[in-house]
MARGU-899926 format. One line per field, with one value per residue (C-alpha): residue number from 1; chain; z, x, y. Coordinates in nm, 4 decimals. Layout:
BEGIN
k = NUM | ...
c = A | ...
zz = Z | ...
xx = X | ...
yy = Y | ...
This chain:
BEGIN
k = 1 | 2 | 3 | 4 | 5 | 6 | 7 | 8 | 9 | 10 | 11 | 12 | 13 | 14 | 15 | 16 | 17 | 18 | 19 | 20 | 21 | 22 | 23 | 24 | 25 | 26 | 27 | 28 | 29 | 30 | 31 | 32 | 33 | 34 | 35 | 36 | 37 | 38 | 39 | 40 | 41 | 42 | 43 | 44 | 45 | 46 | 47 | 48 | 49 | 50 | 51 | 52 | 53 | 54 | 55 | 56 | 57 | 58 | 59 | 60 | 61 | 62 | 63 | 64 | 65 | 66 | 67 | 68 | 69 | 70 | 71 | 72 | 73 | 74 | 75 | 76 | 77 | 78 | 79 | 80 | 81 | 82 | 83 | 84 | 85 | 86 | 87 | 88 | 89 | 90 | 91 | 92 | 93 | 94 | 95 | 96 | 97 | 98 | 99 | 100 | 101 | 102 | 103 | 104 | 105 | 106 | 107 | 108 | 109 | 110 | 111 | 112 | 113 | 114 | 115 | 116 | 117 | 118 | 119 | 120 | 121 | 122 | 123 | 124 | 125 | 126 | 127 | 128 | 129 | 130 | 131 | 132 | 133 | 134 | 135 | 136 | 137 | 138 | 139 | 140 | 141 | 142 | 143 | 144 | 145 | 146 | 147 | 148 | 149 | 150 | 151 | 152 | 153 | 154 | 155 | 156 | 157 | 158 | 159 | 160 | 161 | 162 | 163 | 164 | 165 | 166 | 167 | 168 | 169 | 170 | 171 | 172 | 173 | 174 | 175 | 176 | 177 | 178 | 179 | 180 | 181 | 182 | 183 | 184 | 185 | 186 | 187 | 188 | 189 | 190 | 191 | 192 | 193 | 194 | 195 | 196 | 197 | 198 | 199 | 200 | 201 | 202 | 203 | 204 | 205 | 206 | 207 | 208 | 209 | 210 | 211 | 212 | 213 | 214 | 215 | 216 | 217 | 218 | 219 | 220 | 221 | 222 | 223 | 224 | 225 | 226 | 227 | 228 | 229 | 230 | 231 | 232 | 233 | 234 | 235 | 236 | 237 | 238 | 239 | 240 | 241 | 242 | 243 | 244 | 245 | 246 | 247 | 248 | 249 | 250 | 251 | 252 | 253 | 254 | 255 | 256 | 257 | 258 | 259 | 260 | 261 | 262 | 263 | 264 | 265 | 266 | 267 | 268 | 269 | 270 | 271 | 272 | 273 | 274 | 275 | 276 | 277 | 278 | 279 | 280 | 281 | 282 | 283 | 284 | 285 | 286 | 287 | 288 | 289 | 290 | 291 | 292 | 293 | 294 | 295 | 296 | 297 | 298 | 299 | 300 | 301 | 302 | 303 | 304 | 305 | 306 | 307 | 308 | 309 | 310 | 311 | 312 | 313 | 314 | 315 | 316 | 317 | 318 | 319 | 320 | 321 | 322 | 323 | 324 | 325 | 326 | 327 | 328 | 329 | 330 | 331 | 332 | 333 | 334 | 335 | 336 | 337 | 338 | 339 | 340 | 341 | 342 | 343 | 344 | 345 | 346 | 347 | 348 | 349 | 350 | 351 | 352 | 353 | 354 | 355 | 356 | 357 | 358 | 359 | 360 | 361 | 362 | 363 | 364 | 365 | 366 | 367 | 368 | 369 | 370 | 371 | 372 | 373 | 374 | 375 | 376 | 377 | 378 | 379 | 380 | 381 | 382 | 383 | 384 | 385 | 386 | 387 | 388 | 389 | 390 | 391 | 392 | 393 | 394 | 395 | 396 | 397 | 398 | 399 | 400 | 401 | 402 | 403 | 404 | 405 | 406 | 407 | 408 | 409 | 410 | 411 | 412 | 413 | 414 | 415 | 416 | 417 | 418 | 419 | 420 | 421 | 422 | 423 | 424 | 425 | 426 | 427 | 428 | 429 | 430 | 431 | 432 | 433 | 434 | 435 | 436 | 437 | 438 | 439 | 440 | 441 | 442 | 443 | 444 | 445 | 446 | 447
c = A | A | A | A | A | A | A | A | A | A | A | A | A | A | A | A | A | A | A | A | A | A | A | A | A | A | A | A | A | A | A | A | A | A | A | A | A | A | A | A | A | A | A | A | A | A | A | A | A | A | A | A | A | A | A | A | A | A | A | A | A | A | A | A | A | A | A | A | A | A | A | A | A | A | A | A | A | A | A | A | A | A | A | A | A | A | A | A | A | A | A | A | A | A | A | A | A | A | A | A | A | A | A | A | A | A | A | A | A | A | A | A | A | A | A | A | A | A | A | A | A | A | A | A | A | A | A | A | A | A | A | A | A | A | A | A | A | A | A | A | A | A | A | A | A | A | A | A | A | A | A | A | A | A | A | A | A | A | A | A | A | A | A | A | A | A | A | A | A | A | A | A | A | A | A | A | A | A | A | A | A | A | A | A | A | A | A | A | A | A | A | A | A | A | A | A | A | A | A | A | A | A | A | A | A | A | A | A | A | A | A | A | A | A | A | A | A | A | A | A | A | A | A | A | A | A | A | A | A | A | A | A | A | A | A | A | A | A | A | A | A | A | A | A | A | A | A | A | A | A | A | A | A | A | A | A | A | A | A | A | A | A | A | A | A | A | A | A | A | A | A | A | A | A | A | A | A | A | A | A | A | A | A | A | A | A | A | A | A | A | A | A | A | A | A | A | A | A | A | A | A | A | A | A | A | A | A | A | A | A | A | A | A | A | A | A | A | A | A | A | A | A | A | A | A | A | A | A | A | A | A | A | A | A | A | A | A | A | A | A | A | A | A | A | A | A | A | A | A | A | A | A | A | A | A | A | A | A | A | A | A | A | A | A | A | A | A | A | A | A | A | A | A | A | A | A | A | A | A | A | A | A | A | A | A | A | A | A | A | A | A | A | A | A | A | A | A | A | A | A | A | A | A | A | A | A | A | A | A | A | A | A | A | A | A | A | A | A | A | A | A | A | A | A | A | A | A | A | A | A | A | A | A | A | A | A | A | A | A | A | A | A | A | A | A | A | A
zz = -13.1070 | -12.8479 | -12.8961 | -12.8823 | -12.5489 | -12.4063 | -12.5057 | -12.3331 | -12.0124 | -12.0065 | -12.0479 | -11.7648 | -11.5388 | -11.6013 | -11.5325 | -11.2089 | -11.0883 | -11.1698 | -10.9591 | -10.6656 | -10.6533 | -10.7247 | -10.4970 | -10.1668 | -9.9281 | -9.6013 | -9.4321 | -9.7078 | -9.9218 | -10.1983 | -10.1584 | -10.3908 | -10.4221 | -10.2898 | -9.9534 | -9.6751 | -9.3158 | -9.0561 | -8.6856 | -8.4519 | -8.0965 | -8.0181 | -7.9113 | -7.5720 | -7.2864 | -6.9881 | -6.6878 | -6.3360 | -6.0228 | -5.9299 | -5.6477 | -5.6554 | -5.3850 | -5.2977 | -5.4293 | -5.4205 | -5.1918 | -5.1379 | -5.3271 | -5.4091 | -5.1613 | -5.0326 | -4.6843 | -4.7147 | -4.3834 | -4.3100 | -4.3208 | -4.5673 | -4.4662 | -4.6536 | -4.7635 | -5.0909 | -4.9800 | -4.6074 | -4.4296 | -4.5828 | -4.3477 | -4.4325 | -4.1975 | -4.3110 | -4.1737 | -4.2299 | -4.1115 | -3.9893 | -4.0914 | -3.9006 | -4.0954 | -4.0312 | -3.6696 | -3.4150 | -3.0799 | -2.9401 | -2.9597 | -2.7643 | -2.3883 | -2.3005 | -2.5214 | -2.3672 | -2.5246 | -2.5516 | -2.7564 | -3.0593 | -3.3186 | -3.6316 | -3.9228 | -4.2034 | -4.5047 | -4.6860 | -5.0076 | -5.2947 | -5.2129 | -4.9986 | -5.0401 | -4.8380 | -4.5693 | -4.4847 | -4.3061 | -3.9830 | -3.7591 | -3.8767 | -3.6069 | -3.6158 | -3.3768 | -3.3997 | -3.2807 | -3.2589 | -3.4684 | -3.2830 | -3.5799 | -3.8681 | -4.2067 | -4.4649 | -4.8413 | -5.0268 | -5.3539 | -5.3487 | -5.2628 | -4.9814 | -5.0255 | -4.8824 | -4.6902 | -4.5638 | -4.1866 | -3.9424 | -3.5794 | -3.4092 | -3.0439 | -2.9212 | -2.7259 | -2.8970 | -2.8601 | -3.0290 | -3.1459 | -3.4070 | -3.4534 | -3.7359 | -4.0224 | -4.3539 | -4.5852 | -4.8665 | -5.0432 | -4.7640 | -4.4488 | -4.2660 | -4.4494 | -4.2127 | -3.9271 | -3.6182 | -3.3812 | -3.0531 | -2.9718 | -2.6262 | -2.4269 | -2.2987 | -2.6550 | -2.7682 | -2.4747 | -2.5379 | -2.9051 | -2.8187 | -2.5762 | -2.8416 | -3.0982 | -2.8504 | -2.8613 | -3.1013 | -3.2319 | -3.3465 | -3.6595 | -3.8018 | -3.9450 | -3.8694 | -3.5069 | -3.4903 | -3.6296 | -3.3594 | -3.1150 | -3.3264 | -3.6011 | -3.7320 | -3.6849 | -3.7887 | -3.8617 | -3.7586 | -3.8271 | -3.5767 | -3.6499 | -3.6348 | -3.9660 | -4.2981 | -4.5235 | -4.6699 | -4.6696 | -4.8548 | -4.7182 | -4.9509 | -4.7922 | -4.9539 | -5.0261 | -4.8678 | -4.8284 | -4.7048 | -4.4037 | -4.1542 | -3.8331 | -3.6326 | -3.6747 | -3.8280 | -3.9612 | -4.2646 | -4.2983 | -4.5606 | -4.3863 | -4.5118 | -4.3730 | -4.1011 | -3.7366 | -3.5948 | -3.2683 | -3.0801 | -2.8421 | -2.7104 | -2.5641 | -2.2053 | -2.1437 | -2.0637 | -1.9281 | -1.9329 | -2.2999 | -2.4178 | -2.4951 | -2.8584 | -3.0051 | -3.2645 | -3.4630 | -3.5953 | -3.8657 | -3.8816 | -4.2198 | -4.3173 | -4.5591 | -4.9174 | -4.9667 | -4.6381 | -4.6291 | -4.7303 | -4.6710 | -4.4879 | -4.6355 | -4.4855 | -4.6186 | -4.4468 | -4.6803 | -4.4054 | -4.4496 | -4.7739 | -5.1381 | -5.1857 | -4.8871 | -5.0967 | -5.2918 | -5.2377 | -5.4631 | -5.5404 | -5.5848 | -5.8415 | -5.8746 | -6.2075 | -6.2618 | -6.2893 | -5.9259 | -5.8159 | -5.9605 | -6.3050 | -6.1645 | -6.1318 | -5.8777 | -5.8754 | -5.5886 | -5.5861 | -5.2831 | -5.2196 | -5.5785 | -5.6799 | -6.0599 | -6.3200 | -6.5692 | -6.9223 | -7.1613 | -7.5171 | -7.5666 | -7.9258 | -8.0618 | -8.3267 | -8.4904 | -8.6588 | -8.9012 | -9.0480 | -9.1631 | -9.4634 | -9.6541 | -9.6058 | -9.3303 | -9.1390 | -8.7871 | -8.8044 | -8.4372 | -8.1247 | -7.8120 | -7.4830 | -7.2785 | -6.9039 | -6.7060 | -6.3290 | -6.1590 | -6.0287 | -5.6531 | -5.5809 | -5.5814 | -5.4364 | -5.3862 | -5.1048 | -5.2719 | -5.6258 | -5.9346 | -5.9963 | -6.3103 | -6.4905 | -6.5003 | -6.6339 | -6.8266 | -6.8762 | -7.0731 | -6.8426 | -6.8842 | -6.7885 | -6.4309 | -6.4105 | -6.3973 | -6.5430 | -6.8527 | -6.9600 | -6.9702 | -7.2959 | -7.4335 | -7.6535 | -7.9925 | -7.8245 | -7.6721 | -7.3228 | -7.1906 | -7.0389 | -7.1948 | -6.9463 | -6.9526 | -6.8773 | -6.7149 | -6.9134 | -6.6402 | -6.7840 | -6.8020 | -6.5070 | -6.5400 | -6.3698 | -6.6274 | -6.8910 | -6.7047 | -6.8750 | -6.9331 | -7.2933 | -7.3454 | -7.6796 | -7.7575 | -8.1147 | -8.0490 | -7.8279 | -8.0856 | -8.3697 | -8.1665 | -8.0782 | -8.4365 | -8.5700 | -8.3435 | -8.4872 | -8.1526 | -7.8466 | -7.5878 | -7.3345 | -7.2920 | -7.1199 | -7.0140 | -6.6505 | -6.5508 | -6.2381 | -6.0855 | -6.0825 | -6.1889 | -6.0664 | -5.8768 | -5.7155 | -5.3725 | -5.4184 | -5.2589 | -5.5356 | -5.5960 | -5.8715 | -5.9526 | -6.3198 | -6.4917 | -6.7160 | -7.0543 | -6.8892 | -6.6230 | -6.6422 | -6.5846 | -6.6685 | -6.9194 | -7.0646 | -7.4445 | -7.6967 | -8.0459 | -8.3364 | -8.6832 | -8.9480 | -9.3108 | -9.5038 | -9.8686
xx = -1.8926 | -2.1324 | -1.9889 | -1.6346 | -1.6938 | -1.8584 | -1.5571 | -1.3132 | -1.5136 | -1.5264 | -1.1490 | -1.0884 | -1.3281 | -1.1525 | -0.8117 | -0.9352 | -1.0787 | -0.7529 | -0.5418 | -0.7813 | -0.8360 | -0.4882 | -0.2673 | -0.2849 | -0.0289 | 0.0735 | 0.3511 | 0.5977 | 0.5289 | 0.2747 | 0.1113 | -0.0782 | -0.4569 | -0.4633 | -0.3467 | -0.5942 | -0.5939 | -0.7518 | -0.8109 | -0.7369 | -0.8752 | -0.9182 | -0.5662 | -0.5559 | -0.4211 | -0.2765 | -0.2453 | -0.1208 | 0.0026 | 0.3657 | 0.5889 | 0.9602 | 1.1930 | 1.2992 | 1.3029 | 1.5886 | 1.4843 | 1.8169 | 1.9752 | 1.6441 | 1.6733 | 1.3285 | 1.2129 | 0.8901 | 0.7051 | 0.3572 | 0.1037 | -0.1610 | -0.4193 | -0.7216 | -0.8861 | -0.6918 | -0.3280 | -0.3633 | -0.1079 | 0.1962 | 0.4306 | 0.7334 | 1.0009 | 1.2996 | 1.6469 | 1.9551 | 2.3024 | 2.3885 | 2.6867 | 2.7757 | 2.8755 | 3.2183 | 3.2576 | 3.5244 | 3.3561 | 3.6677 | 3.8592 | 3.5979 | 3.5812 | 3.2770 | 3.0105 | 2.6810 | 2.4267 | 2.0689 | 1.8495 | 1.8322 | 1.5533 | 1.4759 | 1.3175 | 1.1282 | 0.9482 | 0.6804 | 0.6734 | 0.6015 | 0.4027 | 0.1318 | -0.0938 | -0.3925 | -0.6031 | -0.4442 | -0.7503 | -0.6528 | -0.3561 | -0.0345 | 0.1950 | 0.5548 | 0.8450 | 1.2210 | 1.4389 | 1.8207 | 1.9884 | 2.1604 | 2.3467 | 2.5425 | 2.3741 | 2.5779 | 2.5276 | 2.4632 | 2.6580 | 2.6008 | 2.2290 | 1.9782 | 1.6448 | 1.2954 | 1.3730 | 1.7188 | 1.7246 | 1.9176 | 1.8204 | 1.7006 | 1.6167 | 1.2651 | 1.2764 | 1.1629 | 1.3627 | 1.1048 | 0.7421 | 0.5508 | 0.1740 | 0.0477 | -0.1984 | -0.0163 | -0.0352 | 0.2218 | 0.3369 | 0.2112 | 0.3690 | 0.2011 | 0.4278 | 0.7023 | 0.7433 | 0.9473 | 1.0392 | 1.2087 | 1.4494 | 1.5299 | 1.7533 | 1.9812 | 2.0305 | 2.1283 | 2.3601 | 2.5419 | 2.5813 | 2.7052 | 2.9632 | 3.0879 | 3.1262 | 3.3392 | 3.5843 | 3.8690 | 3.8333 | 3.4743 | 3.5870 | 3.6419 | 3.3111 | 3.3930 | 3.4622 | 3.1383 | 2.9350 | 3.0653 | 2.8527 | 2.5746 | 2.4789 | 2.1807 | 1.8068 | 1.4874 | 1.1544 | 0.8840 | 0.5106 | 0.2344 | 0.0082 | -0.2875 | -0.1956 | -0.3553 | -0.1332 | 0.2169 | 0.4255 | 0.7491 | 1.0153 | 1.2986 | 1.6389 | 1.8154 | 1.5121 | 1.4447 | 1.1355 | 1.0681 | 0.8386 | 0.6864 | 0.8699 | 0.7222 | 0.4734 | 0.7402 | 1.0081 | 1.0349 | 1.3273 | 1.4426 | 1.4585 | 1.6065 | 1.5537 | 1.8148 | 1.8901 | 1.9832 | 2.1698 | 2.1379 | 2.4102 | 2.5636 | 2.8832 | 2.8653 | 2.9104 | 3.2539 | 3.3378 | 2.9722 | 2.9170 | 2.5937 | 2.5702 | 2.6337 | 2.3958 | 2.4984 | 2.3564 | 2.5192 | 2.3440 | 2.3731 | 2.2582 | 2.0926 | 2.3090 | 2.1859 | 2.3823 | 2.3222 | 1.9493 | 1.6711 | 1.3062 | 1.2264 | 0.8908 | 0.7055 | 0.3880 | 0.1417 | -0.1254 | -0.2965 | -0.6744 | -0.6512 | -0.7212 | -0.3480 | -0.3179 | -0.1490 | 0.0902 | 0.4641 | 0.7683 | 0.7602 | 0.3808 | 0.2313 | -0.1472 | -0.3312 | -0.5976 | -0.8733 | -0.8040 | -0.8374 | -1.1813 | -1.0364 | -0.8160 | -0.4450 | -0.2655 | 0.0217 | 0.1987 | 0.5420 | 0.7658 | 0.6834 | 0.7431 | 0.3929 | 0.3629 | 0.1041 | 0.2438 | 0.0993 | 0.1655 | 0.0367 | 0.0994 | -0.0277 | 0.1162 | 0.3267 | 0.0149 | -0.0240 | 0.2442 | -0.0045 | -0.2510 | -0.0507 | 0.2626 | 0.3629 | 0.2389 | 0.3139 | 0.1902 | 0.0547 | -0.0367 | -0.0730 | -0.2331 | -0.3188 | -0.5851 | -0.5963 | -0.8931 | -0.8784 | -1.1519 | -1.4263 | -1.4658 | -1.0974 | -0.9855 | -1.0932 | -0.9686 | -0.7453 | -0.6222 | -0.6147 | -0.4937 | -0.1264 | -0.0245 | 0.1913 | 0.2483 | 0.5710 | 0.6204 | 0.9190 | 1.0412 | 1.0648 | 1.2028 | 1.0497 | 1.1782 | 0.9984 | 1.3282 | 1.3199 | 1.5418 | 1.4919 | 1.2421 | 1.0821 | 1.2249 | 1.0967 | 1.2520 | 1.5341 | 1.6540 | 1.6960 | 1.3509 | 1.1408 | 0.7977 | 0.5207 | 0.1513 | -0.0832 | -0.4225 | -0.7212 | -0.9697 | -1.1565 | -1.4852 | -1.7239 | -1.7771 | -1.5146 | -1.5641 | -1.4170 | -1.0912 | -0.8025 | -0.4300 | -0.3193 | 0.0066 | 0.1853 | 0.2856 | 0.4072 | 0.7808 | 0.7188 | 0.4959 | 0.7400 | 1.0330 | 0.8493 | 0.7347 | 1.0869 | 1.2352 | 1.3373 | 1.2957 | 1.0754 | 1.2269 | 0.9405 | 0.9537 | 0.6610 | 0.5460 | 0.5740 | 0.3637 | 0.4386 | 0.2885 | 0.6196 | 0.9766 | 1.0805 | 1.3671 | 1.1379 | 0.9756 | 0.6342 | 0.3465 | 0.0879 | -0.1321 | -0.3700 | -0.6070 | -0.6898 | -0.9217 | -0.8098 | -0.9702 | -1.2601 | -1.3407 | -1.7137 | -1.6912 | -1.3370 | -1.1861 | -0.8364 | -0.8326 | -0.5573 | -0.6108 | -0.3720 | -0.4066 | -0.2282 | -0.1595 | -0.1488 | -0.0503
yy = 3.8176 | 3.6696 | 3.3174 | 3.4520 | 3.6283 | 3.3176 | 3.1067 | 3.3506 | 3.3571 | 2.9752 | 2.9446 | 3.1937 | 3.0051 | 2.6734 | 2.8233 | 2.9773 | 2.6444 | 2.4649 | 2.7018 | 2.6942 | 2.3174 | 2.1844 | 2.3954 | 2.5854 | 2.7294 | 2.5609 | 2.7537 | 2.8290 | 2.5198 | 2.4458 | 2.1076 | 1.8736 | 1.8799 | 1.5228 | 1.6569 | 1.7104 | 1.8273 | 1.6020 | 1.6570 | 1.3666 | 1.3786 | 1.0087 | 0.9139 | 0.7450 | 0.9563 | 0.7764 | 1.0073 | 0.9466 | 1.1235 | 1.0641 | 1.1826 | 1.2585 | 1.1277 | 1.4804 | 1.8365 | 2.0882 | 2.3747 | 2.5530 | 2.8384 | 3.0080 | 3.2967 | 3.2082 | 3.1090 | 2.9109 | 2.8880 | 2.7552 | 2.4733 | 2.3669 | 2.1105 | 1.9751 | 1.6513 | 1.6508 | 1.6537 | 1.6018 | 1.8202 | 1.9896 | 2.1770 | 2.3891 | 2.5221 | 2.7270 | 2.6517 | 2.8671 | 2.9605 | 3.3101 | 3.5225 | 3.8438 | 4.1503 | 4.3013 | 4.4122 | 4.5076 | 4.4541 | 4.2909 | 4.6208 | 4.8140 | 4.7658 | 4.9759 | 4.8179 | 4.7019 | 4.4671 | 4.6006 | 4.3632 | 4.1351 | 4.1349 | 3.9345 | 4.1217 | 3.9485 | 4.0907 | 3.8945 | 4.0925 | 3.8586 | 3.5472 | 3.3965 | 3.0968 | 2.9837 | 3.1467 | 3.4819 | 3.6209 | 3.4498 | 3.5199 | 3.3565 | 3.2182 | 3.1020 | 3.0461 | 3.0905 | 2.7997 | 2.7832 | 2.5134 | 2.2289 | 2.0780 | 2.2299 | 2.2507 | 2.0588 | 2.0465 | 1.7215 | 1.7494 | 2.1238 | 2.1160 | 2.0897 | 1.9135 | 1.9289 | 1.6089 | 1.7120 | 1.6703 | 1.8871 | 1.9263 | 2.2410 | 2.2973 | 2.2242 | 2.5511 | 2.8699 | 3.1911 | 3.4140 | 3.4128 | 3.6122 | 3.6482 | 3.8682 | 3.9016 | 3.8382 | 4.1376 | 4.1035 | 4.4212 | 4.6463 | 4.7906 | 4.5033 | 4.2597 | 4.3710 | 4.1205 | 4.2043 | 3.9200 | 4.0062 | 3.7224 | 3.5921 | 3.8279 | 3.5520 | 3.4212 | 3.7686 | 3.8284 | 3.5012 | 3.5842 | 3.9322 | 3.7937 | 3.5519 | 3.8293 | 4.0221 | 3.7314 | 3.7911 | 3.4364 | 3.4888 | 3.6733 | 3.3266 | 3.1992 | 2.8355 | 2.9234 | 3.1217 | 2.8299 | 2.5971 | 2.7945 | 2.9496 | 2.7100 | 2.9052 | 2.9432 | 2.7687 | 2.9379 | 2.6914 | 2.7467 | 2.6883 | 2.3922 | 2.6348 | 2.7998 | 2.7116 | 2.9207 | 2.9361 | 3.2546 | 3.3197 | 3.5554 | 3.6544 | 3.5835 | 3.8782 | 4.0971 | 4.4337 | 4.6482 | 4.9990 | 4.9823 | 5.2234 | 5.1292 | 5.4203 | 5.7050 | 5.9248 | 5.6932 | 5.4677 | 5.2321 | 4.9868 | 4.6510 | 4.3246 | 3.9773 | 3.9964 | 3.9412 | 4.2817 | 4.3295 | 4.6594 | 4.7762 | 5.0961 | 5.2349 | 5.3559 | 5.7258 | 5.8604 | 6.2042 | 6.3051 | 6.2279 | 6.0657 | 5.6968 | 5.6086 | 5.3506 | 5.0930 | 4.8042 | 4.4890 | 4.2892 | 3.9097 | 3.7806 | 3.4525 | 3.2553 | 3.2265 | 2.9030 | 2.7248 | 2.7860 | 2.5515 | 2.4716 | 2.1509 | 2.0484 | 1.7538 | 1.5954 | 1.3626 | 1.2216 | 1.0211 | 1.0320 | 1.2300 | 1.1431 | 1.0791 | 0.8448 | 0.5724 | 0.7970 | 0.7452 | 0.7937 | 0.4214 | 0.3920 | 0.6327 | 0.6353 | 0.6185 | 0.8818 | 0.6200 | 0.5293 | 0.8916 | 0.9640 | 1.0438 | 1.3200 | 1.3890 | 1.6056 | 1.8553 | 2.0288 | 2.1844 | 2.1770 | 1.8105 | 1.6971 | 1.5822 | 1.5817 | 1.4914 | 1.2443 | 1.2302 | 0.9429 | 0.8942 | 0.5207 | 0.4933 | 0.8162 | 0.6392 | 0.4918 | 0.8311 | 0.7170 | 0.4681 | 0.7341 | 0.8597 | 0.7784 | 1.1394 | 1.3668 | 1.6821 | 1.7612 | 2.1153 | 2.1530 | 1.9419 | 2.0857 | 1.9233 | 2.1013 | 2.0352 | 2.1614 | 2.2216 | 2.0223 | 2.2496 | 2.2503 | 2.1894 | 2.5509 | 2.8831 | 3.2390 | 3.1171 | 2.7983 | 2.9286 | 2.7462 | 2.8262 | 3.0044 | 2.9360 | 2.5621 | 2.4167 | 2.0961 | 1.8714 | 1.5767 | 1.2757 | 0.9254 | 0.5919 | 0.6372 | 0.9750 | 1.1625 | 1.5138 | 1.5131 | 1.8725 | 2.1571 | 2.2656 | 2.5894 | 2.8694 | 2.9366 | 3.1322 | 2.8049 | 2.9515 | 3.0471 | 2.7703 | 2.7282 | 2.7954 | 2.7117 | 2.9993 | 2.9502 | 3.0725 | 3.1647 | 3.4625 | 3.2733 | 3.2937 | 2.9180 | 2.7033 | 2.4294 | 2.6636 | 2.7277 | 2.5499 | 2.5158 | 2.4548 | 2.2682 | 2.2990 | 1.9391 | 1.9950 | 1.9530 | 1.6511 | 1.4812 | 1.5467 | 1.4139 | 1.0933 | 1.0356 | 1.0866 | 0.8179 | 0.4847 | 0.3056 | 0.3419 | 0.5780 | 0.5678 | 0.9446 | 1.1148 | 1.4585 | 1.5713 | 1.8716 | 2.0717 | 2.3896 | 2.5786 | 2.5335 | 2.1912 | 2.3582 | 2.6149 | 2.6034 | 2.7576 | 2.5702 | 2.6006 | 2.2968 | 2.1935 | 1.9078 | 1.8441 | 1.5979 | 1.3131 | 1.2379 | 1.0520 | 1.3097 | 1.3823 | 1.7591 | 1.8713 | 1.6274 | 1.6531 | 1.6872 | 1.6203 | 1.7623 | 1.7132 | 1.8643 | 1.6575 | 1.7386 | 1.4109 | 1.3659
């Protein structure tokens, strides 16, 4: 009996070892025991900073106004230019109307970037030339003239999402009177006729600022306009007028709103890299990371991207006759010392498939096929060296490995949607950065 029991136990042990050693589950498939998973983290990464010729800044319902200046990017300045469209009115049919004043209202409710502890200054200038679309768009480098003379000035402390985000700019009385007189003309009901005389406005920041603010073109916000009154205010130009008294009756007060156009509005964003780390960067002259202290740069609004290439990616095919890429992640670490509470690292980042001319071919999408993949910033650690963005490169790697010819595709990384106008900036290390290196890790099942 003892020998019989020993024989049974031995058989069970052998069977158990056979099942455990010869097969295991990967996804939904059972693979051979000769398969093994290896981690590869030695592929060469080639990183560089590139700049686009121009960036679309129209059609986003966002007025970006301000300056940013530092030793990294030099000076970046954004002014917002837009047409005006009066709401329906019938001033021409009323003979006893009198102009009172004209005011521009702005609400900074959703975005700020930079030093908001100092007074922010900006001026309002009348446009001198019509704003015209270029194939349906306006770009950061589109040029339309505005007058050198200001018709209104604002000085305030930026406080988004508070009553202090409400900015009231009293415009020049003579400008308002002229506009009022035009609107009393029966011909002014035609928008084209109106634009011959009033082509729009430009919001221009003072050179003293070191911050960017974003005002939503069609947004509104409830603000405390007096000690007792709250009012929902949009970004508008509001004209105040009244009818003169007749037969002893009191004056009747009115308002007429003149709205910024959502189509003929854009942000004119200029950059001057003189004396900065990017002094030699132009759209035709990208800079390799090794020539920038093993760093790459990103800034939306002016079209500065980080470009990532993996030149020897296809050598992975030589490791096994059969293989499957299980995961591929690129980790980018913001370089310590290049960001602060004022000039924080943007989150999320976006990444795109680019061609050899650095043209964006397409975003990367989630499994639903419609939502752009974004890259979140992991910054929970108290140590800046641990802050990182992780880019899922699996689909990119699989697409490159499945090609039969070389396509020269690359990855372009940007601190916002490439059609957006936010001013976030970031500086990340390349694979040879001494403190914040980029890391590419691939897990491969070979069999």
